[in-house]
N, C-alpha and C positions, 0 to 999 in steps of 0.2 A: 504494500500500500504506500503510495507516494506521500511524502511529507510536504505540506504547503507552507511557504514562508511569506511573511509580510514584507514585500519588497519596497519599503519606504526608503527614502534617500537621506541618511543622516548627514549633518554638516561635519566639517573636519573636526571640530571640537568634540562633538558627540562620539564620532568614530574613535578618536584617540582615547577618550575617557573610557569607552567600552572595552577597547583593547587592553588598556591598563588594568581595568578591573578583572578581566579574564586572566591576564598574566599574573596578577596578585593571587587570585584564587588558585590558579594552577601551581604557583610556587609554594603556597601554603600546603596544598594537598601533597605535592611532591616531597616537601620537607617532612611531613608526618609519615609518609610512606617509607622514607629512608630512616626514620627514627626521630622521635620528638625532641625538640630543643629542651633545655633544662627548664623545668617548671617548679615553682614560679620564678619568672625572670625579673619581677619587680614586686612591690607591695601589692597585696591582694585586698580588695575592698569587700567586706561582708556587710551587705545592706540588711538591716533589720527594719522592716517597714512599720514598726510600732514604736511606742514611746520607750525611752530609757527607763530601766528599773523593772520592767515587766518580765514575765517568764521567758519569753523568746530572747530578750536582751540578756538575761542571766545565762541561758544556755549558750547563746552566741559568743559571749565573752569568755566563758570557760573553754570552749572549743578553740576560739581564736588565739588565746594565750598558749595553748598546747601546740597548735600548728606553727605559731611563730617560733616557739622554741625548737621544734623539729626541723623546720625549714632553714632557720637562720635568716629568714625574710619575714617582714611584718605582714600580719593580717589585721587590718584596721576595721573595727566595727563602726558603721555609720547608721544612726537612727534617722530614718526618713518616714515619719509617721503621717497618717491622714487617710481618710476615706477607707477605713478598714483594711489597710495594707496596700491599697491600689496605687497610691502615689509612689511609694518606694518601689513597688513591683514594676511600675511603668518605666522607671529609670533603668532597671536591670534588663527589661525586655529590649531597650534601645542600646544597650552596651555591646561592646565588641565581644564575640564569643571565644575569647582566648583564655578563659579561666581566671582572669584577674578581677572580675566582678561577679560575685556570687550573692545569693540572698538566703536568709533563713526565715521560713514562714510557718504558720500554724494551720490547722485544719480548715479555717475559714477561706484560705486560698482556693481550695477546691469547691467551696460552697458559694463564693461570691457570684459566679455566673447564674446561680439559681435565684439570687435575691436582688441582683443589680441588673437593670435593663441594658445599660450602656457601659461597657468597659473599654478602655483604650488599647486593649490587646486581646488576643484569643488565648485563654488560659491553657488550652491543650497544646497549642502550637508555638507559643512565644517563649517557652522555657524548656530547659533541659533538666529533667529530674535526675538528681545525682544519688541521693540516699535519704532515708529517714534516719535521723540521729537518735532521737529519744521520744518517749511518749509517757503520758500519764492519763488516767481516767478523769473525765469531768466530774465535778462534785456539786452537791446541793448543800448550801450553807444557810444557817439561821443564827439569830442572836443567841449567844451562849446563855444569857439570863432570861430568855424569852419563854413563851408558853410551850414550845415544841422541843422535847428532849430527844425524841426518837423519830425515825422515818415513819413507822406506822401511825404515830400520833399526828404527824403533819399531813399524811395522806388522808386520814380520817377527817380532819378539819377541812381539807380541800375538796372533799366530796360533799360537804354540807354547805359550804359558803365560798363565795368568790374570793380568791387570794391572789395578790400580785406576785409575780416572779420576775426578778431582774435579769436582764441579759445585756451583753455589751457588743456582740458581733454575731456573725452568721452561725458559727458552731454552737454557741451558748443559746442563741435564739431557737434553733431547731432541736437542741437537746431538751430545752424546756417544753417545746411542742410535743416531742416524743414522749416525755413523761406524762404530759396531759392526756395524750391519746391512750397510752398503755394503762393508765390508772382511771380513765374516765373521770378526770378531775375538773373542777371549776377554777382553772388557772388563767390568769390574764398576764400576758407578757408585758413587761415594763422596760422600754429601751433606755440604755445609758450609753454614754460616749466612751466608757472605759470600765474596766473591772474595779478600779479603786473607788469610784463614786458609789458603786453598788455596795461595797463593803461598808462604806461610811453610813449609808442609809439604813442598812440592816442593823449595824451596831447602834445607831441612834433610835431604832424602833420605828422607822418610817416605812420600812419595807419588810414583809414577812420572811422572804427567802430570795435566794438568787442562785443561778447556775454559773459556775466559774471554773477556772483551772486550779489545780492544787497549788501551783506556785503563787497565784494571786491570793489564795485564801490562807496559806500556811502561816505567814507572820501574825495574822490576826487570831488564828487558832492558838498559836503558841503564846500569844499575849493574854489569852483567856477571854477575848471579846466575841469570838465567833465559835460556832460548833458545826462540824461537818456531820450531817445526818444521813446522807445518801451518797453512794459511790456508783458511778455509771461504768462499772467494769465487771469482769468475771469473778473477781474475788475481793475480799476486804483488803484494806491497805494497812501495813504495819504502822504508818504514821497516824492513822485514825482507827485504831482497832475496834472501837465501839460503833463505828458507822457501818450500817448494813449496806449490802448491795441491793439494788432495786429488785433483783430476782428473789432475794431472800424475803422481801416484803410483798412478793406476789405479783410484781410487774415484770412480765417477760419481755425480752428484747431491748431493754433499755441499756444500751452500751454506747459510749461516746468517748472516743480517744482525743485528747489534746496532744497532737503529734507535732514534732518539730522537724520540718523537712528542708533539705539543702537543694537549691536549684541554681542553675546558671541560665544565661540567655540561650535561645535556640541555637543549635549548631556548635556547642562546645565539643571539641574533638574527643572521640572515645578514649584515647590514651590518657587524657587529663581526667576524665570521669573515673577511669579505672585507678589512676594514681591517687585521686582524692579518696576513693573507697578504701584502698589499701592503707593509706596514712591515717584515716579516721579509725580504721580497725586497730591500728597500732596504738594510737593515743588513748583510745577508749578501753584498751586492755589493762590500763593502769588502775589498780584498785583505789588509788587516791582520787582519781577523777570519777570513778564509779561511785565512790562514797559522796563526793561533792554533789553529783547529780541526784543521787538518792536522797540526800539530806534536803534537797530542794523539791522533792516529790516527783522527780522524773527518772525513769529507768531507761538506760541505753538500749536501743533497739535498731541496730544498723540493718538496712534493707538494701540488697543489690538493686541496681537500676531497673532491670526488667520487672522484678517483683514489686518495686516501688510504684512503677507505672500501673501495674494491675491493682495495687492497693488504692491508688488515687481514683481509678475508674470505679472501683467498688464503693468507695466513699461517696463519690458524686451520685451514683445510682441510688444508694441507700437514702441519702438525705433528700434527693429529688422526690422519692416516694413519700417521705415524711411531709415535705412541703405540699405535695399534691393532696394528700389526705387532709391536711389542715387548711387547705384553700389559701396557702401563702404563695403570692405571686411576686415576680420581680418588679421592683419599683424604680 
């Protein structure tokens, strides 16, 4: 079958630019075929598209410190927050795919297309999934001195009367909706611009409960201000031994992982992806780093690229079904 070309006539500048681009691409492919250059060749920027001090920022800085030590080359964390991670993610989507600009995001990265009508990039095509670094189950928190001491008590109350449940982004919003559906509860989602304000309002008695990450809740639990009553995972957590899983309380299928995934722009060469996976495996084998992560409520869970892609697809499918059942549409 013949191939038909568009025989327009480029001017000299367009022709030279096109030839230069083809030559650069060919040189890059040839260089990688012969063997990759030393990576990293310069400081690596790790974009965390959320505010400093949050869970993703904590995990990112722990990893960046260890990779800097391993490489003898800096990995610099940059917080570019806004629009539920979209602003920082956009900058990474536009970056050169040479492995020197990466980003660390949470589960909402895969959920944003379900809840946001217009994104400045195609989530499936604009990024190279490298690995999932760590994860922890989402948790349901209440005021420590409030009326609800256990998950069954809270669920019983939410079946009798309308109760507000705070959320701060896509994953916590849909986790709250999943809890509502599974328990046939009278829950009303209350949106916040961050996890910290939710904690403040629960502590102050202005909000009955909220869904959040372990890393966000942990300081307030340790201070005695908050209580974790529900864990959206397969088993209880050593950090909160008295907090039941939702399955123990009779709610099937309520599982929600706060995962921390590493991505690059689309087109990061496979050898760099493989090298990053190998080096992350090396640094995360250190018991000291494992303890640091565990103390923050996150367990290391490295996932090979192909497996990570499958996980992302399954997460998107799962949460799309939750949103559809709840009548939640992109806005």
